[in-house]
FITOR-558339 format. One line per 5 residues: number of its first residue (from 1); their letters; for each residue x, y, z of N, C-alpha, C. Coordinates in Angstrom, 2 decimals. Each point is the difference from the previous one (the first is absolute). Example, Ala and Ser with C-alpha at 12.3 -4.5 7.8 and 13.67 -1.06 7.14 Angstrom:
% residues 2
1> as> 13.19,-5.69,7.80,-0.89,1.19,0.00,0.90,1.20,0.00 | -0.35,1.05,-0.72,0.82,1.19,0.06,-0.77,1.09,0.73
//
This chain:
% residues 249
1> mpras> 38.24,-99.97,101.36,-0.42,0.17,-1.40,-0.26,1.42,-0.52 | -0.57,0.74,1.01,-0.38,1.36,-0.32,1.56,0.90,0.06 | 0.73,-0.33,1.11,1.26,0.38,0.08,0.93,-0.13,-1.24 | -0.08,-1.19,-0.57,0.90,-0.15,-1.18,-0.69,0.77,-1.11 | -1.08,0.04,-0.39,-0.87,0.74,-0.90,0.64,1.37,0.09
6> aslvt> -0.22,0.73,0.98,0.22,1.41,0.55,1.33,0.10,-0.59 | 1.15,-0.94,0.51,1.31,0.33,-0.47,0.35,-0.20,-1.29 | -0.79,-0.69,-0.98,0.34,-0.20,-1.34,-0.67,1.02,-0.84 | -1.14,0.63,0.60,-0.58,1.28,-0.63,1.12,1.22,0.37 | 0.30,0.11,1.30,1.21,0.90,-0.04,1.07,0.09,-0.78
11> chasa> 0.69,-1.42,-0.61,0.98,-0.13,-0.43,-0.25,0.67,-1.73 | -1.34,-0.61,-0.25,-0.35,0.65,-1.38,0.07,1.18,-0.28 | -0.70,0.91,1.28,-0.25,1.18,-0.10,1.25,0.71,-0.17 | 1.18,-0.53,0.71,1.38,0.80,0.15,0.48,-0.25,-1.25 | -0.08,-1.20,-0.66,0.44,-0.05,-1.31,-0.32,0.79,-1.13
16> rsrgr> -1.43,0.05,0.15,-0.50,1.06,-0.92,0.19,1.59,0.29 | 0.27,0.08,1.36,0.36,1.33,0.25,1.45,0.27,-0.51 | 0.78,-0.86,-0.14,1.36,0.14,-0.59,0.24,0.01,-1.60 | -1.11,-0.57,-0.35,-0.17,0.04,-1.69,-0.47,1.40,-0.31 | -0.74,0.69,0.96,-0.68,1.38,-0.45,1.00,1.22,0.48
21> rgmtl> 1.21,-0.36,0.77,0.73,0.86,0.74,0.66,1.05,-1.32 | 0.36,-0.44,-1.09,0.94,0.39,-1.07,1.31,-0.25,0.39 | 0.93,1.12,-0.83,1.38,0.29,0.20,0.33,0.64,1.01 | 1.04,-0.27,0.65,0.71,0.95,1.13,1.01,0.94,-0.68 | 0.25,0.92,1.06,0.54,1.02,-0.54,1.47,-0.33,-0.87
26> vevli> 0.67,-1.04,0.62,1.38,-0.43,-0.47,-0.32,-0.57,-1.13 | -1.13,-0.95,-0.52,-0.46,-0.44,-1.21,-0.11,1.06,-0.71 | -0.58,1.08,0.31,-0.51,1.31,-1.14,1.57,0.49,-0.47 | 0.79,0.28,0.89,1.32,0.61,-0.28,0.69,-0.72,-0.84 | -0.06,-1.50,0.36,0.69,-0.87,-0.93,-0.50,-0.08,-1.45
31> tlaim> -1.30,0.06,-0.16,-0.49,0.10,-1.17,0.33,1.26,-0.93 | -0.11,1.17,0.62,0.23,1.29,-0.41,1.69,0.21,-0.47 | 0.69,-0.82,0.72,1.68,0.02,-0.38,0.02,-0.92,-1.33 | -0.49,-1.18,0.05,0.18,-0.76,-1.20,-0.87,0.78,-1.32 | -0.90,0.48,0.20,-0.76,1.09,-1.21,0.93,1.07,-0.32
36> tlvtg> 0.55,0.78,0.95,1.16,1.07,-0.25,1.15,-0.58,-0.88 | 0.25,-1.13,0.54,1.20,-0.69,-0.57,-0.09,-0.32,-1.42 | -1.21,-0.67,-0.39,-0.63,-0.51,-1.14,0.06,1.08,-0.97 | -0.88,1.13,0.40,-0.23,1.21,-0.99,1.48,0.95,-0.07 | 0.52,-0.04,0.94,1.52,0.80,-0.27,0.63,-0.73,-1.06
41> tavvg> 0.18,-1.17,0.11,0.66,-1.01,-1.05,-0.41,0.25,-1.23 | -1.41,-0.11,-0.08,-0.83,0.41,-1.52,0.41,1.19,-0.61 | -0.06,0.76,0.80,0.59,1.49,-0.20,1.16,0.14,-0.67 | 1.19,-0.44,1.00,1.29,0.14,-0.54,0.23,-0.64,-1.32 | -0.84,-1.19,0.01,0.24,-0.73,-1.44,-0.78,0.60,-1.13
46> lgtlr> -0.81,0.80,0.29,-0.79,0.98,-1.03,1.05,0.96,-0.63 | 0.63,0.78,1.31,0.96,1.06,-0.22,0.99,-0.63,-0.84 | 0.69,-0.95,0.31,1.03,-0.67,-0.84,-0.32,-0.31,-1.44 | -1.28,-0.67,-0.33,-0.35,-0.20,-1.38,-0.26,1.38,-0.65 | -0.41,0.93,0.66,-0.27,1.48,-0.56,1.33,0.38,-0.51
51> rarlr> 1.09,-0.08,0.85,1.09,0.73,-0.43,0.81,-0.85,-0.87 | -0.24,-1.39,-0.09,0.72,-0.86,-0.96,-0.65,0.62,-1.45 | -1.09,0.42,-0.14,-0.68,0.55,-1.46,0.79,1.33,-0.23 | 0.27,0.79,0.96,1.02,1.25,-0.17,1.29,-0.27,-0.60 | 0.44,-1.18,0.49,1.72,-0.34,-0.53,-0.41,-0.59,-1.22
56> qssvm> -0.80,-1.01,-0.33,-0.53,-0.72,-1.32,0.03,1.20,-1.09 | -0.69,1.25,0.26,-0.16,0.85,-0.86,1.42,0.60,-0.22 | 0.75,0.37,1.01,1.21,0.58,-0.18,0.80,-0.78,-1.01 | 0.00,-1.31,0.49,0.88,-0.89,-0.88,-0.42,-0.12,-1.54 | -1.06,0.04,-0.08,-0.73,0.15,-1.42,0.38,1.23,-0.67
61> iasav> 0.03,1.01,0.49,0.59,1.31,-0.66,1.44,-0.05,-0.47 | 0.55,-0.55,1.04,1.76,-0.27,-0.08,0.16,-0.85,-1.09 | -0.69,-0.95,-0.01,0.25,-1.00,-1.37,-0.71,0.46,-1.36 | -0.74,0.92,0.01,-0.57,0.67,-1.16,1.06,0.94,-0.28 | 0.69,0.52,0.64,1.10,1.08,-0.18,0.99,-0.73,-0.69
66> rvayg> 0.54,-1.23,0.28,1.01,-0.85,-0.44,-0.32,-0.31,-1.15 | -1.62,-0.62,-0.45,-0.26,-0.13,-1.34,-0.18,1.05,-0.83 | -0.42,1.14,0.25,0.05,1.06,-0.64,1.43,0.54,-0.68 | 1.05,-0.27,0.90,1.38,0.34,0.04,0.64,-0.87,-1.54 | -0.28,-1.32,0.61,0.39,-0.85,-1.05,-0.67,0.05,-1.47
71> hanai> -1.24,0.18,0.05,-0.93,0.20,-1.10,0.52,0.84,-1.06 | 0.40,1.40,0.77,0.30,1.01,-1.06,1.23,-0.25,-0.61 | 0.98,-0.85,0.46,1.15,-0.30,-0.69,-0.47,-1.13,-1.25 | -1.02,-0.87,0.43,-0.04,-1.15,-0.92,-0.87,0.56,-1.22 | -0.82,1.24,0.19,-0.59,0.15,-0.99,0.58,1.46,-0.93
76> gkpvr> 0.94,0.37,0.74,0.68,1.15,-0.59,-0.77,1.27,-0.10 | -1.23,0.09,0.96,-0.84,1.21,0.06,-0.31,0.46,1.40 | -0.34,1.28,0.07,-0.27,0.42,1.50,-1.31,-0.90,0.60 | -0.05,-0.12,1.29,-0.79,-0.79,0.69,-0.39,1.07,1.24 | -1.22,-0.30,0.28,-0.46,0.61,1.39,-0.79,-0.89,0.99
81> lvfdf> -0.12,0.35,1.15,-0.72,-0.55,0.87,-1.23,1.01,0.48 | -0.99,-0.36,-0.19,-1.22,0.95,0.33,-0.66,-0.65,1.39 | 0.00,1.09,0.99,-0.74,-0.08,1.31,-1.33,0.56,0.12 | -0.97,-0.61,-0.14,-1.11,0.47,-0.09,-0.79,0.00,1.39 | -0.15,1.14,0.76,-0.56,0.30,1.30,-1.33,-0.55,0.00
86> eqrmv> -0.73,0.28,-0.81,-1.56,-0.24,0.11,-0.22,-1.58,-0.27 | 0.75,-0.68,-0.92,-0.30,-1.33,-0.31,1.10,-0.86,1.11 | 0.63,0.52,0.66,0.91,-0.79,0.74,0.89,-1.07,-0.69 | 0.74,0.58,-1.32,0.48,-0.90,-0.64,1.28,0.37,-0.63 | 0.79,-0.81,-0.47,1.39,0.18,-0.54,-0.10,-0.39,-1.62
91> ileeg> 0.25,0.87,-0.77,-0.15,-0.44,-1.51,1.41,0.19,-0.66 | 0.30,-0.99,-0.83,1.15,-0.13,-0.79,-0.30,0.80,-1.48 | 0.66,0.89,-0.24,-0.36,0.62,-1.34,1.36,0.04,-0.82 | -0.08,-0.05,-1.36,0.84,0.19,-0.92,-0.21,1.28,-0.90 | 1.14,0.60,-0.43,-0.18,1.40,-0.70,0.23,-0.26,-1.44
96> agqls> -0.86,0.99,-0.72,-0.07,-0.16,-1.52,1.33,0.86,-0.82 | 0.69,0.44,1.10,1.20,1.15,-0.86,0.70,0.24,1.38 | 1.10,0.81,-0.56,1.12,0.31,0.87,-0.80,1.06,1.00 | 0.68,0.00,1.41,-0.58,1.04,1.11,1.13,0.60,0.44 | -0.10,1.58,-0.24,0.93,0.63,0.94,-0.84,0.64,1.10
101> vdkkd> 0.54,-0.33,1.25,-0.79,0.09,1.13,0.14,1.72,-0.01 | -1.62,0.52,0.37,-0.20,1.47,0.51,-0.36,0.11,1.47 | 1.09,0.32,0.48,-0.06,0.16,1.66,-0.88,1.09,0.61 | -0.78,0.49,-0.85,-1.25,1.03,0.23,-1.37,-0.59,-0.65 | 0.06,-1.03,-0.36,-1.28,-0.81,-0.36,-0.19,-1.11,0.84
106> ktgga> -1.26,-0.16,0.37,-0.61,-0.91,0.80,-0.03,-1.55,-0.73 | 0.23,0.00,-1.19,-0.06,-1.29,-0.71,1.56,-0.28,-0.27 | 0.68,0.96,0.24,1.47,-0.05,-0.48,0.30,0.21,-1.37 | -0.94,0.73,-0.78,0.22,0.09,-1.28,-0.70,-0.96,-1.17 | -0.86,-1.01,0.47,-0.69,-1.08,-0.57,-1.34,0.63,-0.19
111> aaatd> -0.72,-0.36,-1.22,-1.33,0.29,-0.14,-1.11,-0.37,1.16 | -1.00,0.86,0.06,-0.78,0.12,1.16,-0.86,-1.50,0.04 | -0.20,-0.51,1.12,-0.57,-1.39,0.04,-1.39,0.33,0.97 | -0.19,1.17,0.55,-1.07,0.29,0.60,-0.68,1.17,0.05 | -1.19,0.44,0.11,-0.48,1.44,0.06,0.81,0.93,0.60
116> ieqka> 0.33,-0.41,1.44,0.77,1.07,0.71,1.38,0.37,-0.89 | 0.74,-1.09,-0.47,1.32,0.25,-0.77,-0.56,0.65,-1.26 | -1.15,-0.01,-0.59,-0.11,0.82,-1.26,-0.26,1.27,0.56 | -0.80,0.32,0.76,-0.34,1.54,0.53,1.53,0.62,0.35 | 0.56,-0.58,0.90,1.31,0.37,0.37,1.10,0.31,-1.23
121> meeae> -0.16,-0.83,-0.97,0.78,0.18,-1.18,-0.32,1.27,-1.02 | -1.38,-0.03,0.06,-0.61,1.29,-0.77,0.36,1.24,0.62 | -0.02,0.11,1.32,0.40,1.23,0.84,1.58,0.31,-0.45 | 0.30,-1.18,0.10,1.89,0.29,-0.05,0.31,0.68,-1.42 | -0.81,-0.54,-1.09,0.24,0.41,-1.25,-0.40,1.28,-0.57
126> rivkg> -0.99,0.50,1.01,-0.47,1.43,0.11,1.18,0.99,0.25 | 0.80,-0.44,1.06,0.89,0.67,0.45,1.41,0.15,-0.70 | 0.26,-1.47,-0.42,1.31,0.13,-0.89,-0.43,0.06,-1.45 | 0.26,0.76,-0.50,-0.27,0.22,-1.51,1.38,-0.79,-0.92 | -0.39,-0.10,-1.17,0.94,-0.49,-0.89,-0.27,-1.54,-0.30
131> prapr> 0.76,-0.64,-0.87,-0.40,-1.25,-0.47,0.70,-1.09,1.19 | -0.42,-1.05,0.05,0.43,-1.01,0.94,-0.19,-1.39,-0.79 | 1.12,-0.93,0.86,0.21,-1.22,-0.80,-1.04,-0.90,0.17 | -0.55,-0.80,-0.83,-1.18,-0.75,0.35,0.00,-0.79,1.08 | -0.65,-0.51,0.83,0.06,-0.76,1.27,-0.34,-1.35,-0.34
136> psftp> 0.84,-0.96,0.66,-0.07,-1.19,-0.50,-1.40,-0.76,0.90 | -0.65,-0.88,-0.26,-1.15,-0.52,0.48,0.74,-1.34,0.56 | -0.82,-0.39,0.87,0.39,-1.29,0.95,-1.16,-0.84,0.03 | -0.17,-1.42,-0.24,-0.86,-0.95,0.00,0.27,-1.35,0.95 | -0.89,-0.50,0.74,0.22,-1.01,0.97,0.65,-1.18,-0.76
141> tkafg> 0.73,-0.60,0.66,0.72,-1.06,-0.52,0.10,-1.35,1.18 | 0.53,-1.04,-0.61,0.56,-1.14,1.06,1.33,-0.30,-0.36 | 0.59,-0.61,0.95,1.54,-0.62,0.12,0.18,-0.93,1.01 | 0.83,-0.78,-0.45,0.22,-1.24,0.85,0.43,0.35,1.48 | -0.94,-0.31,0.74,0.25,0.54,1.52,-1.08,1.17,0.33
146> fepqg> -0.54,0.33,-0.76,-1.17,1.05,-0.13,-1.26,-0.11,-0.59 | -0.56,-1.02,0.17,-1.19,-0.63,-0.86,-1.55,0.07,0.97 | -0.31,1.28,-0.50,-1.51,0.23,0.65,-1.12,-0.84,-0.20 | -0.94,-0.64,0.86,-0.99,-1.04,-0.32,-1.11,0.46,-0.69 | -0.74,-0.44,-0.84,-1.22,0.29,-0.68,0.26,1.20,-0.73
151> ekpgk> -1.13,0.70,-0.01,0.21,1.35,-0.69,0.57,1.10,0.45 | 0.62,-0.11,1.15,0.33,1.05,0.79,1.32,0.68,-0.66 | 0.03,1.07,-0.25,1.32,0.68,-0.64,1.39,-0.27,1.07 | -0.54,-0.09,1.25,1.44,0.00,1.04,-0.16,-0.94,0.93 | 0.53,0.17,1.23,-0.17,-0.91,1.23,-0.21,1.00,1.12
156> dladg> -1.15,-0.85,0.70,-0.52,0.59,1.34,0.96,0.33,1.20 | -0.07,0.91,0.54,0.58,-0.20,1.53,-1.09,-0.80,0.72 | 0.72,-0.45,0.97,-0.89,-1.05,0.91,-1.17,0.55,0.65 | -0.88,-0.52,0.74,-1.26,0.45,0.25,0.38,1.01,1.34 | -0.44,1.36,-0.11,0.38,0.83,1.33,1.18,0.87,-0.46
161> vrfls> 0.66,-0.52,-0.92,1.03,0.79,-0.18,-0.08,1.20,-1.15 | 0.59,1.02,0.28,-0.13,0.89,-1.00,1.51,1.00,-0.18 | -0.19,0.64,-1.18,1.19,1.05,-0.07,-0.31,1.16,0.98 | 1.42,0.41,0.57,-0.18,0.93,0.84,0.66,1.50,-0.90 | 1.17,-0.27,-0.27,0.89,1.09,-0.76,1.05,-0.63,-0.86
166> idtsh> -0.04,0.55,-1.06,1.07,-0.27,-1.07,0.87,1.30,-0.50 | 1.02,-0.32,0.22,1.04,1.12,-0.53,1.18,-0.66,-0.79 | 0.12,0.67,-1.12,1.16,-0.31,-0.92,0.56,1.13,-0.57 | 0.89,-0.13,-0.77,1.21,1.01,-0.22,-0.65,0.92,-1.00 | -0.99,-0.18,-0.90,-0.51,0.86,-0.80,-1.37,0.93,0.39
171> qeepi> -0.32,-0.27,1.37,-0.89,0.66,0.47,0.58,1.31,1.14 | -0.49,0.92,-0.03,0.33,1.27,1.09,-0.41,-0.47,1.32 | -1.00,-0.56,0.33,-0.80,-0.47,1.17,-0.44,-1.45,-0.17 | -0.11,-0.60,1.12,-0.56,-1.26,0.19,-1.65,-0.18,-0.39 | -0.40,-0.86,-0.84,-1.32,-0.32,-0.35,-0.80,-0.77,1.06
176> eedra> -1.09,0.55,0.29,-0.80,-0.81,1.03,-1.36,-0.35,-0.64 | -0.46,0.25,-1.22,-1.13,-0.32,-0.61,0.14,-0.18,-1.50 | -1.13,-0.51,-0.68,0.08,-0.31,-1.25,0.76,-1.14,-0.43 | 1.03,0.50,-0.66,1.04,-0.79,-0.68,1.22,0.44,0.20 | 1.18,-0.73,0.20,1.43,0.25,0.02,0.85,-1.08,-1.08
181> ylyfw> 0.98,0.54,-0.45,0.86,-0.81,-0.65,1.36,-0.23,0.07 | 0.76,-1.08,-0.35,1.36,-0.11,0.22,0.46,-0.59,-1.06 | 0.96,0.58,-0.83,0.35,-0.19,-1.50,1.19,-0.93,0.15 | 0.65,-0.65,-1.05,0.82,-1.07,-0.19,0.60,0.36,-1.29 | 1.23,0.00,-0.41,0.34,0.23,-1.35,1.19,-1.24,-0.51
186> pggqt> 0.09,-0.46,-1.15,0.74,-0.82,-0.62,1.66,0.36,0.63 | 0.69,-0.89,0.15,1.53,0.07,0.58,-0.10,-0.05,1.30 | -0.76,-0.04,0.78,0.00,-0.29,1.45,0.02,1.35,0.71 | -1.41,0.72,0.18,-0.03,0.94,0.74,-1.37,0.47,0.36 | -0.12,0.46,1.29,-1.65,0.47,0.29,0.05,0.91,0.64
191> eraai> -0.82,0.37,0.98,-0.14,1.26,0.77,0.43,-0.41,1.57 | 0.28,1.01,0.68,-0.11,-0.11,1.23,-1.11,0.00,0.69 | -0.50,-0.51,1.16,-1.37,-0.19,0.18,-0.37,-0.39,1.54 | -1.05,0.33,0.25,-0.41,-0.49,1.58,-1.73,-0.23,-0.37 | -0.07,-1.10,0.37,-1.52,-0.39,-0.28,-0.75,-0.54,1.30
196> qvvlg> -0.78,0.67,0.88,-0.55,-0.09,1.02,-1.10,-0.93,0.14 | -0.25,-0.94,0.39,-1.28,-0.77,0.04,-0.58,0.09,1.67 | -1.34,-0.11,0.15,-0.46,0.01,1.38,-1.10,-1.05,0.27 | -0.14,-0.40,1.17,-0.96,-1.26,0.27,-1.02,0.94,0.65 | -1.35,-0.01,-0.57,-1.27,0.56,0.48,-0.04,1.47,-0.13
201> npaea> -0.65,0.67,0.91,-0.22,1.46,0.03,1.27,0.61,0.26 | 0.73,0.82,-0.90,1.08,0.70,0.36,0.11,0.99,1.33 | -1.11,0.55,0.12,-0.23,0.76,1.39,0.15,-0.93,1.30 | -0.35,-1.08,0.11,0.15,-0.85,0.97,1.03,-0.87,-0.03 | 1.04,-0.06,-1.04,0.93,-0.98,-0.15,1.02,0.24,0.84
206> dperd> 0.83,-1.20,0.76,1.20,0.13,0.97,1.28,0.36,-1.15 | 0.20,1.07,0.28,1.40,0.11,-1.08,1.00,-1.01,-0.06 | 0.07,-0.76,1.02,1.14,-0.81,-0.11,-0.47,-1.56,-0.35 | -1.12,-0.02,0.16,-0.77,-1.68,-0.22,-0.93,-0.06,-1.00 | -0.58,1.29,-0.65,-0.84,-0.14,-1.03,0.60,0.70,-1.21
211> imtvl> 0.99,0.42,-0.20,0.73,0.85,-1.15,1.30,-0.89,-0.50 | 0.09,0.04,-1.17,1.30,-0.63,-0.76,0.26,1.00,-1.14 | 1.36,0.08,0.02,0.56,0.79,-1.26,0.95,-1.08,-0.80 | -0.41,0.37,-1.42,0.87,-0.77,-1.14,0.90,1.03,-0.33 | 1.39,0.04,0.16,0.99,0.74,-0.60,0.63,-0.52,-1.10
216> vsplt> 0.14,0.84,-0.97,0.30,-0.37,-1.43,1.52,0.52,-0.27 | 0.98,-0.52,-0.25,1.34,0.55,-0.54,0.14,0.61,-1.48 | 0.16,0.75,-0.39,-0.10,0.41,-1.40,0.63,-0.57,-0.91 | 1.34,-0.43,0.03,0.79,-0.35,-0.76,0.31,-1.80,-0.07 | -0.46,-0.36,0.86,-0.01,-1.46,0.26,-1.36,-0.60,-0.02
221> gktsl> -1.15,0.73,0.34,-1.45,-0.56,-0.14,-0.13,-0.75,1.57 | 1.27,0.01,1.05,-0.08,-0.68,1.04,-0.97,0.60,1.03 | -0.82,-0.97,0.66,-0.96,0.19,0.80,0.08,-0.05,1.77 | -0.58,0.59,0.79,0.26,-0.17,1.23,-1.29,0.29,0.80 | -0.26,-1.03,0.81,-1.58,0.26,0.81,0.49,0.54,1.32
226> qkgrv> -0.82,0.99,0.28,0.29,0.43,1.53,-1.23,0.28,0.83 | -0.09,0.14,1.04,-0.97,0.13,0.90,-0.30,1.41,0.05 | -1.16,0.37,0.15,-0.44,1.44,0.22,0.24,0.87,-1.20 | -0.57,1.35,0.02,0.43,0.93,-0.80,1.45,0.25,-0.39 | 0.50,-0.37,-1.20,1.45,0.53,-0.15,0.06,0.83,-1.24
231> emqrp> 0.35,1.17,0.07,-0.02,1.06,-0.95,1.16,-0.17,-0.97 | -0.37,0.34,-1.29,1.00,-0.26,-1.13,1.12,1.08,0.29 | 1.18,-0.28,-0.21,1.03,0.87,-0.22,0.10,0.65,-1.47 | 0.01,1.35,0.50,-0.08,1.00,-1.29,1.43,0.47,-0.17 | 0.91,-0.33,-1.09,1.50,0.38,0.01,-0.08,1.78,-0.21
236> rdese> 0.66,0.61,0.36,0.17,1.50,-0.28,0.57,0.39,-0.84 | 0.96,-0.85,-0.91,0.93,0.44,-1.11,0.12,-1.34,-0.81 | 0.49,-0.02,-1.16,0.35,-0.78,-1.17,1.16,-1.04,0.81 | 0.69,0.33,0.70,1.02,-0.80,0.45,-0.57,-1.23,0.97 | -0.89,0.79,0.78,-0.84,-1.04,0.91,-0.86,-1.13,-0.48
241> eseas> -0.29,0.43,-1.56,-1.01,-0.84,-0.79,0.83,-0.75,-0.74 | 1.46,-0.06,0.45,1.03,-0.87,-1.22,-0.24,-1.37,0.58 | 0.79,-0.91,-0.76,0.00,-1.53,0.02,1.05,-0.11,1.27 | 0.86,1.12,0.31,0.74,-0.42,1.32,-0.62,0.05,1.22 | -0.95,0.73,0.00,-0.73,0.32,1.15,-1.45,-0.93,-0.06
246> dsgf> -0.19,-0.73,-0.69,-1.09,-0.73,-0.23,-0.37,-1.19,1.15 | -0.34,0.63,1.00,-0.52,-1.28,1.19,-1.30,0.09,-0.36 | -1.14,0.56,-0.60,-1.24,0.11,0.10,-0.71,0.06,0.90 | 0.50,0.06,1.24,-0.87,-0.06,1.31,0.19,1.16,1.09
//
């Protein structure tokens, strides 16, 4: 009887010892591998979701271009798209009068809409003397296919997406702050343009994965979505700007 009791005690002690021994090295490695796989899958999924927002914003801009192109024809007035860097918003606006584009003017010849534009306009008028034609004003509007929600004047870019650079024909240099404008006229014509959007911090962005460019053809309003930073082609003379050479990209 004492031997049996001793054996039973030994078995119980051995079982308790196995219960307290913890995980073996192999088990730890397997657990770490599973955790790494799960975490990696989650990171890849998150990256895919973020870049889907970049494409979503690019498609929204391309759609706005097509709407503005058709709306100018429908109402018989000049129309413009406003790209607001601070608000991260695209706004569709109608003009109150005819617009003759001024290529040395930030607004393209329209009335000032911000304090920065007003100061630039006053500076230009001090330099250039003589009478100037009245500047048409533009006001936010809606159109079929471009209907902002609530009280907002335009459509927001997706979360984490912002404008990087916007270049249009009436600008001497690409714009990277404040506001930029893309104009449309009745009869079916717009400006050559390159609209660059970026996902996250521009300084940390992957040039091939976190940046997209929407290119706009001037005579057809056709758009093309390109990966990375694609610069707008600037025709060197009138023949390159003609319809015969209008590729837009």
